[in-house]
C-alpha positions in Angstrom: 43.9 -44.1 28.1 42.5 -41.4 30.3 39.2 -39.6 30.4 41.0 -36.3 29.5 42.3 -38.0 26.2 38.8 -38.9 25.3 37.5 -35.4 26.1 40.2 -33.8 24.0 39.4 -36.3 21.1 35.5 -35.6 21.5 36.0 -31.7 21.2 38.0 -32.2 18.2 35.4 -34.4 16.7 32.7 -31.8 17.1 34.9 -28.9 15.8 35.6 -31.0 12.4 32.0 -31.9 12.1 30.9 -28.3 12.4 33.6 -27.4 9.8 32.5 -30.3 7.6 28.7 -29.3 7.5 29.6 -25.7 6.9 32.2 -26.0 4.2 30.2 -28.6 2.2 26.9 -26.6 2.9 25.3 -29.9 3.8 21.5 -30.0 4.0 20.4 -33.6 5.2 17.6 -35.2 3.3 14.3 -36.0 5.2 12.4 -39.0 6.1 8.6 -39.2 6.7 7.5 -40.6 10.2 4.2 -41.2 11.7 3.7 -39.8 15.1 0.8 -41.7 17.1 -0.7 -39.9 20.1 -3.5 -40.6 22.6 -6.4 -38.0 22.4 -8.8 -39.7 25.1 -7.8 -42.2 27.9 -9.8 -43.7 30.7 -8.2 -46.6 32.6 -9.8 -48.1 35.8 -10.6 -51.5 37.2 -14.2 -51.1 36.0 -13.7 -49.9 32.5 -10.8 -49.0 29.9 -11.1 -47.0 26.8 -8.9 -44.9 24.6 -8.9 -42.9 21.4 -5.9 -42.0 19.3 -4.8 -40.0 16.4 -1.8 -39.7 14.1 0.1 -37.2 12.0 2.7 -37.3 9.5 6.0 -35.4 10.3 9.4 -35.0 8.5 12.8 -35.5 10.2 16.1 -34.9 9.1 18.2 -37.9 8.3 21.9 -37.5 9.2 22.8 -41.3 9.1 24.6 -41.3 5.7 26.4 -37.9 6.3 27.6 -39.0 9.8 28.9 -42.2 8.4 30.7 -40.6 5.6 32.2 -38.0 7.9 33.6 -40.5 10.4 35.0 -42.5 7.4 36.8 -39.5 5.6 37.7 -37.3 8.5 37.9 -39.0 11.7 39.4 -42.6 11.1 42.3 -41.0 9.2 43.3 -38.7 12.2 46.6 -39.6 14.0 44.7 -39.1 17.3 42.1 -41.6 16.4 44.8 -44.4 15.7 46.8 -43.6 18.8 43.5 -43.9 20.9 42.7 -47.1 19.2 46.1 -48.6 19.9 45.9 -47.5 23.4 42.4 -49.0 24.1 43.5 -52.2 22.3 46.5 -52.4 24.5 45.1 -51.5 27.8 41.8 -53.2 27.5 42.7 -56.4 25.5 41.1 -58.8 28.3 37.9 -56.5 28.4 37.6 -56.6 24.8 37.8 -60.4 24.6 35.3 -60.6 27.4 32.9 -58.2 25.7 33.3 -59.2 22.2 34.7 -62.8 22.2 36.6 -63.8 19.2 36.9 -60.4 17.6 40.1 -58.6 16.5 41.3 -56.4 19.3 42.3 -53.5 17.2 39.3 -53.5 14.9 36.8 -53.7 18.0 38.6 -50.9 19.5 38.2 -48.9 16.2 34.5 -49.7 16.0 33.7 -48.7 19.6 35.7 -45.3 19.2 33.4 -44.7 16.1 30.5 -45.2 18.2 31.8 -42.8 20.9 32.2 -40.2 18.1 28.9 -41.0 16.6 27.2 -40.6 20.1 28.8 -37.0 20.5 27.8 -35.9 16.8 24.1 -36.9 17.3 23.9 -35.1 20.7 25.2 -32.1 18.9 22.6 -32.4 16.1 20.0 -32.8 18.8 21.1 -29.5 20.5 22.1 -31.2 23.9 25.9 -31.4 23.5 27.9 -29.6 26.2 31.1 -29.9 28.0 29.3 -31.8 30.9 27.7 -34.1 28.4 31.2 -34.7 26.9 32.7 -35.6 30.1 29.8 -37.8 31.0 30.1 -39.9 27.7 34.0 -40.1 28.2 33.6 -41.3 31.5 30.8 -44.0 30.7 33.2 -45.0 27.7 36.1 -45.7 30.3 33.8 -47.3 32.7 32.3 -49.9 30.1 35.9 -50.7 29.0 36.7 -51.5 32.8 33.6 -53.8 32.8 31.8 -51.6 35.4 28.2 -52.3 35.9 25.8 -50.8 33.4 22.8 -48.5 33.9 19.6 -49.9 32.7 16.3 -48.5 32.7 13.1 -50.7 32.2 9.6 -49.4 31.6 6.9 -52.1 32.1 3.5 -51.5 30.7 1.5 -53.5 33.2 -1.9 -55.3 32.9 -4.0 -56.0 35.9 -2.9 -53.5 38.5 -4.8 -50.4 39.2 -3.6 -47.4 41.4 -5.8 -45.1 43.4 -2.9 -42.8 43.8 -1.0 -41.1 41.1 2.4 -42.8 41.9 4.3 -44.6 44.6 8.0 -45.0 45.2 8.5 -48.8 45.7 12.3 -48.5 46.6 15.4 -46.5 45.3 15.0 -48.5 42.1 11.2 -48.7 41.3 8.5 -46.3 40.9 4.9 -47.4 40.0 2.4 -44.8 38.5 -0.7 -44.2 36.6 -0.7 -44.3 32.8 -0.6 -41.1 31.1 -1.5 -40.1 27.5 2.2 -39.5 26.9 2.9 -43.4 27.7 0.9 -44.3 24.7 2.7 -41.9 22.2 5.2 -43.3 19.8 6.8 -42.5 16.6 7.8 -44.8 13.6 9.7 -44.4 10.3 6.8 -44.9 7.8 8.9 -47.6 6.1 8.8 -49.5 9.3 5.6 -48.6 10.9 4.8 -51.6 13.1 2.2 -50.7 15.8 3.3 -51.1 19.5 1.5 -54.1 21.4 -0.2 -51.5 23.6 -2.1 -50.1 20.7 -3.4 -53.2 18.9 -6.9 -53.4 21.1 -8.4 -51.6 24.2 -7.9 -54.8 26.2 -4.2 -54.4 25.5 -3.8 -51.0 27.1 -1.7 -51.1 30.3 -3.4 -50.4 33.5 -0.3 -48.9 35.2 3.5 -48.3 34.6 6.3 -49.6 36.5 9.9 -47.8 36.0 12.9 -49.6 37.2 16.3 -48.0 37.0 19.2 -50.1 38.2 23.0 -51.0 37.6 23.6 -54.4 36.7 26.6 -56.4 35.1 24.1 -57.7 32.2 20.7 -57.8 30.8 19.9 -61.0 32.7 20.3 -59.5 36.1 17.8 -56.7 35.0 15.2 -59.3 34.0 15.7 -61.6 37.0 14.9 -58.4 39.0 11.7 -57.8 37.1 10.8 -61.4 37.5 11.0 -61.3 41.3 9.1 -58.0 41.6 6.5 -59.1 39.3 6.1 -62.4 41.3 5.7 -60.2 44.5 3.0 -58.0 42.9 1.2 -61.2 42.1 1.4 -62.4 45.7 0.0 -59.4 47.2 -3.5 -59.8 45.9 -4.8 -62.4 43.4 -3.9 -60.5 40.1 -3.1 -61.5 36.6 -0.4 -59.0 36.3 1.6 -59.2 33.3 3.9 -56.9 31.2 2.2 -56.2 28.0 5.4 -54.6 26.6 8.9 -53.9 28.2 10.9 -51.1 27.0 14.6 -51.6 28.0 17.2 -48.8 27.7 20.7 -49.5 28.3 23.1 -46.4 28.9 26.0 -47.2 26.6 28.7 -45.9 24.4 30.0 -48.9 22.9 26.9 -50.7 21.5 25.0 -49.2 18.5 21.7 -49.6 20.1 20.9 -49.3 23.7 17.0 -49.7 23.3 15.2 -53.0 23.1 11.5 -54.0 23.4 9.9 -57.4 24.4 6.4 -58.5 25.0 5.2 -61.3 27.4 3.1 -64.3 26.1 -0.1 -63.0 27.8 0.1 -59.5 25.9 -3.4 -59.7 24.3 -5.2 -61.7 27.1 -7.7 -59.8 29.3 -6.4 -60.2 33.0 -9.0 -62.5 34.7 -8.2 -61.3 38.1 -7.2 -57.6 38.9 -7.0 -55.5 41.8 -6.8 -51.8 42.8 -4.1 -50.7 45.2 -5.8 -48.3 47.6 -4.0 -45.3 49.2 -4.6 -46.7 52.7 -2.6 -49.8 52.0 0.5 -48.2 50.5 2.8 -48.9 53.4 1.7 -52.8 53.6 2.1 -53.0 50.0 5.6 -51.4 49.7 6.7 -53.4 52.9 5.3 -56.8 51.4 6.8 -56.5 47.8 10.1 -55.5 48.8 10.4 -58.1 51.5 9.2 -61.0 49.1 11.6 -59.7 46.5 14.6 -59.7 48.9 13.8 -63.2 50.3 13.7 -64.5 46.8 17.1 -62.9 46.1 18.4 -64.6 49.5 17.4 -68.3 48.7 20.6 -69.8 48.2 19.8 -73.4 48.9 19.1 -75.2 45.7 16.2 -77.5 46.9 14.4 -74.4 48.5 14.9 -72.3 45.4 13.7 -75.2 43.1 10.4 -75.7 45.0 9.7 -71.9 45.2 10.4 -71.7 41.4 8.2 -74.6 40.4 5.3 -73.5 42.6 5.7 -70.0 41.4 5.7 -71.0 37.9 2.5 -73.0 38.3 1.0 -70.1 39.9 1.8 -67.7 37.2 0.7 -70.2 34.5 -2.7 -70.4 36.3 -3.0 -66.6 36.4 -1.6 -65.8 32.9 -2.0 -68.5 30.5 -4.7 -68.3 27.9 -5.9 -71.8 28.8 -9.3 -73.3 30.0 -10.4 -73.3 33.5 -9.5 -77.0 33.9 -5.7 -76.4 33.2 -5.8 -73.3 35.3 -7.2 -75.4 38.3 -4.7 -78.2 37.6 -1.7 -75.9 37.7 -3.0 -74.3 41.0 -3.2 -77.7 42.5 0.0 -78.8 41.2 1.6 -75.6 42.6 0.2 -76.6 46.1 1.7 -80.1 45.8 5.1 -78.7 45.1 4.9 -76.7 48.5 3.2 -79.4 50.7 3.9 -82.7 49.6 7.0 -85.1 49.4 7.8 -87.8 47.0 6.9 -90.4 49.7 3.5 -89.0 49.9 2.4 -90.6 46.6 -0.9 -92.4 47.0 -2.0 -90.2 49.8 -1.4 -86.8 48.1 -5.1 -85.8 48.2 -5.7 -86.4 51.9 -2.3 -85.1 53.1 -2.3 -82.0 50.8 -5.8 -80.9 52.0 -4.9 -81.3 55.8 -1.5 -79.6 55.6 -2.9 -76.6 53.4 -5.8 -76.4 56.0 -3.7 -76.5 59.1 -1.2 -73.8 57.7 -3.7 -71.6 56.5 -5.9 -71.9 59.6 -3.1 -70.0 61.3 -4.0 -67.1 59.0 -7.7 -66.8 59.7 -8.7 -69.3 57.0 -11.8 -71.6 57.6 -9.9 -74.8 58.1 -12.8 -77.3 57.2 -13.5 -75.4 53.8 -9.9 -75.3 52.9 -9.5 -79.1 53.3 -12.6 -79.9 51.5 -11.9 -77.6 48.5 -8.4 -78.8 48.2 -9.4 -82.4 48.2 -12.0 -81.7 45.7 -9.7 -79.8 43.6 -7.1 -82.5 43.6 -9.7 -85.1 42.4 -10.5 -82.7 39.6 -6.8 -82.5 39.0 -6.6 -86.2 38.4 -9.5 -86.1 36.0 -7.7 -83.5 33.9 -4.2 -85.3 34.0 -5.8 -88.6 32.9 -7.7 -87.1 30.2 -11.2 -88.0 31.9 -14.2 -86.3 30.2 -15.8 -83.4 32.3 -19.4 -82.9 32.7 -20.8 -79.4 32.6 -21.6 -79.2 36.1 -17.8 -80.2 36.9 -16.7 -77.4 34.8 -19.0 -74.9 36.6 -17.7 -76.1 39.9 -14.3 -75.6 38.8 -14.9 -72.1 37.8 -16.2 -71.6 41.4 -13.4 -73.0 43.4 -10.4 -72.0 41.2 -10.2 -68.5 42.5 -10.2 -70.0 46.2 -7.5 -72.5 45.2 -5.3 -69.9 43.7 -5.7 -67.7 46.6 -4.6 -70.6 48.9 -1.7 -71.0 46.7 -0.9 -67.4 46.7 -0.9 -67.0 50.5 1.0 -70.4 50.9 3.7 -69.1 48.5 4.0 -66.1 50.4 4.4 -67.9 53.6 7.0 -70.3 52.2 8.9 -67.4 50.4 9.1 -65.7 53.9 10.0 -68.9 55.7 12.9 -69.7 53.2 15.4 -67.9 55.3 14.1 -69.6 58.5 12.5 -73.0 58.8 12.4 -74.2 55.2 10.0 -76.5 53.6 11.0 -79.9 55.2 10.9 -78.7 58.7 7.7 -76.7 58.1 5.9 -79.7 56.7 7.1 -81.8 59.6 6.0 -79.2 62.0 2.5 -79.0 60.3 2.1 -82.8 60.6 3.2 -82.9 64.3 0.6 -80.1 65.0 -2.3 -82.4 64.0 -1.4 -84.8 66.7 -1.2 -82.5 69.8 -2.1 -79.0 71.0 1.3 -78.6 72.2 2.9 -79.2 68.8 0.3 -76.8 67.2 1.3 -74.0 69.7 5.0 -74.7 68.6 4.0 -74.2 65.0 2.1 -71.0 65.8 5.1 -69.6 67.7 7.4 -70.7 65.0 5.4 -69.0 62.3 5.2 -65.8 64.3 9.1 -65.8 65.0 10.1 -66.7 61.4 7.6 -64.4 59.7 9.1 -61.4 61.6 6.0 -59.1 61.9 4.3 -60.4 58.7 1.9 -62.8 60.1 -0.6 -60.1 60.9 0.0 -58.7 57.2 -0.8 -62.0 55.7 -3.9 -62.2 57.6 -4.9 -58.9 56.3 -4.2 -59.9 52.7 -6.0 -63.3 52.7 -9.0 -62.3 50.3 -11.2 -64.9 52.1 -14.2 -64.0 50.0 
């Protein structure tokens, strides 16, 4: 099957459809839709508000007409059957991969119907052209050849505010302010389910992230989103979550290329937020891209597992709708994943405090304060794990120290992620322990960090948020 054959077939489909509508004097029925639109919007770190309205609109419904046309006029065409047999023969292996267990000819017929349908709806929307036909035909062939698919993701973020209108993170990612149009949506009145970002003012997104990329499957796209989101949370202490993700797949062969999903923290007000200032754009872009790339490059299973566990604890502490004792417990356990070994059992509080303090001391943290707070947090962690009752004074103290412990975890995670392609956890912890014995070993650790972080040591010092 050649692209030219698909183009010829596509032109024939459009010609026949025009004739079908004209000869039968078809007037499509209408359906009632509700269009929601934003009339006022204010989004900042200090306050968020919006007002909205809606209106009823009627839209033509071509679904049944297009279906009947394809059944009665397209499927009986000799050209249709010839293309079906050509696709089934040439792409038999691809069909088994894309639609396991299906009948090869039936699946090829279904996909060719989808191709015809795409062209007809483009014609009805007034956007059909010879160029668009070539694009759809080429896309159809590339999908059959198992080429990567183009995905677009729109993430409605909470917790991140921008001082600038927008920034380009890399060739794939744009981050921008929220516009009124982002909050508009349209629903068939029979299926009028409000979008998550319209449920309550606190569910309003604080910024928008758009990602366009080629991937072999949806999983690759969500893995990339996960890495970028982790990097955003490491740049500053921020409960950044995706209130809603709109995923669009550029496809011919699948009926729907649009999916929506919402994260678990959709209706939770972000406890920690940050504003990205214009003066720090360069360091932000460099940091986020480097962290994402390092997370991609971690191949050694043990290092990857350590970072995944610690990141999971950090994210839970930032995002889960839980009490402060659980947040603090997760933060401490995240530090444990990074800084302790199994053989440290029984000495965790002491060793954890010393190791965290020594490492963060190289990044301008107050060493003694770090040690004391980590040991205190570890003792609280034990109370939570063992179900001990917590006095009000203890809960108050937990509220005071949890942001600091989370910040220690944030900076440590950034360091260990950047170190993942250099020293690795085991050697880094060994170097930290040796540095406590002699000044010479302390200098070696400092030199090692400077070399392995490749210019990021100074950046991390600037991002420590000591307050």
